[in-house]
C-alpha positions as CSV (number, residue, x, y, z in Angstrom):
1,P,9.8,9.4,10.4
2,V,7.9,6.1,10.6
3,T,7.1,4.6,7.2
4,E,3.6,3.3,6.5
5,G,4.9,-0.2,6.2
6,L,6.3,-0.2,9.8
7,M,3.2,1.3,11.4
8,K,0.5,-0.9,12.9
9,K,-2.6,-0.4,10.9
10,R,-5.6,0.7,12.9
11,F,-8.0,0.4,10.1
12,S,-8.3,-2.2,7.3
13,E,-8.6,-1.1,3.7
14,E,-12.2,-2.1,3.8
15,Q,-12.8,0.1,6.9
16,I,-11.0,3.0,5.2
17,I,-13.3,2.7,2.1
18,R,-16.4,2.8,4.4
19,I,-15.0,5.9,6.2
20,L,-14.3,7.7,3.0
21,K,-17.9,6.9,1.7
22,E,-19.3,8.0,5.0
23,A,-17.4,11.4,4.8
24,E,-19.0,12.0,1.4
25,G,-22.4,11.8,3.0
26,A,-24.4,14.2,5.1
27,E,-22.1,14.2,8.2
28,G,-19.2,15.6,6.3
29,R,-15.4,15.2,6.5
30,L,-14.7,16.9,9.8
31,A,-17.4,15.0,11.7
32,V,-16.3,11.7,10.3
33,C,-12.7,12.4,11.2
34,R,-13.6,13.2,14.8
35,K,-15.9,10.2,15.0
36,H,-13.2,7.8,13.9
37,G,-10.3,9.6,15.6
38,I,-8.3,10.4,12.5
39,T,-6.7,13.6,11.4
40,E,-7.6,15.5,8.3
41,Q,-4.1,14.7,6.9
42,T,-4.9,11.0,7.3
43,Y,-8.3,11.5,5.6
44,Y,-6.7,13.2,2.6
45,R,-3.9,10.6,2.4
46,W,-6.5,7.8,2.3
47,R,-8.6,9.7,-0.2
48,S,-5.6,10.1,-2.6
49,K,-4.8,6.4,-2.3
50,Y,-8.3,4.8,-2.1
51,G,-10.7,7.5,-3.4
52,G,-13.2,6.1,-5.8
53,M,-12.3,2.5,-5.1
54,S,-14.7,-0.2,-3.9
55,V,-13.8,-3.0,-1.4
56,P,-13.2,-5.5,-4.2
57,D,-10.9,-3.0,-5.9
58,V,-8.9,-2.6,-2.7
59,R,-8.6,-6.4,-2.3
60,R,-7.3,-6.6,-5.9
61,L,-4.9,-3.8,-5.3
62,R,-3.5,-5.6,-2.2
63,E,-3.1,-8.8,-4.3
64,L,-1.3,-7.0,-7.0
65,E,1.0,-5.2,-4.5
66,K,1.9,-8.6,-3.0
67,E,2.6,-10.1,-6.5
68,N,4.6,-7.1,-7.5
69,A,6.8,-7.4,-4.4
70,R,7.3,-11.2,-5.1
71,L,8.3,-10.5,-8.7
72,K,10.7,-7.7,-7.6
73,K,12.4,-10.1,-5.2
74,L,12.6,-12.7,-8.0
75,V,14.3,-10.2,-10.4
76,A,16.7,-9.1,-7.7
77,D,17.7,-12.7,-6.9
78,R,18.2,-13.5,-10.6
79,S,20.3,-10.3,-11.1
80,L,22.5,-11.3,-8.2
81,E,22.9,-14.8,-9.6
82,I,23.9,-13.3,-13.0
83,D,26.5,-11.0,-11.4
84,V,28.0,-14.0,-9.5
85,M,28.2,-16.1,-12.7
86,K,29.8,-13.2,-14.6
87,E,32.3,-12.8,-11.9
88,L,33.1,-16.5,-11.9
89,L,33.4,-16.6,-15.7
90,G,35.6,-13.6,-15.6
91,K,38.1,-15.3,-13.3
92,N,38.2,-18.5,-15.4
93,L,39.2,-16.6,-18.6
């Protein structure tokens, strides 16, 4: 299966928010799904991730996800450095 990170995104987060709000309106979920060429499964996945969010919320979420990824990489790099230092110190004893 293709993971979300590898797929080319057809819709931006901002567009997804607008589509979700549109589906809450008079047209309804099925009509909006047909109009935008998305499946109900996609609609429900978006709703679980972005439901109740506004565009500024999504932008902030994106920033936090990037920062989290950067920090995770930093921690992994430091852990690797610590392991190497322990290994070197163990050989010198």
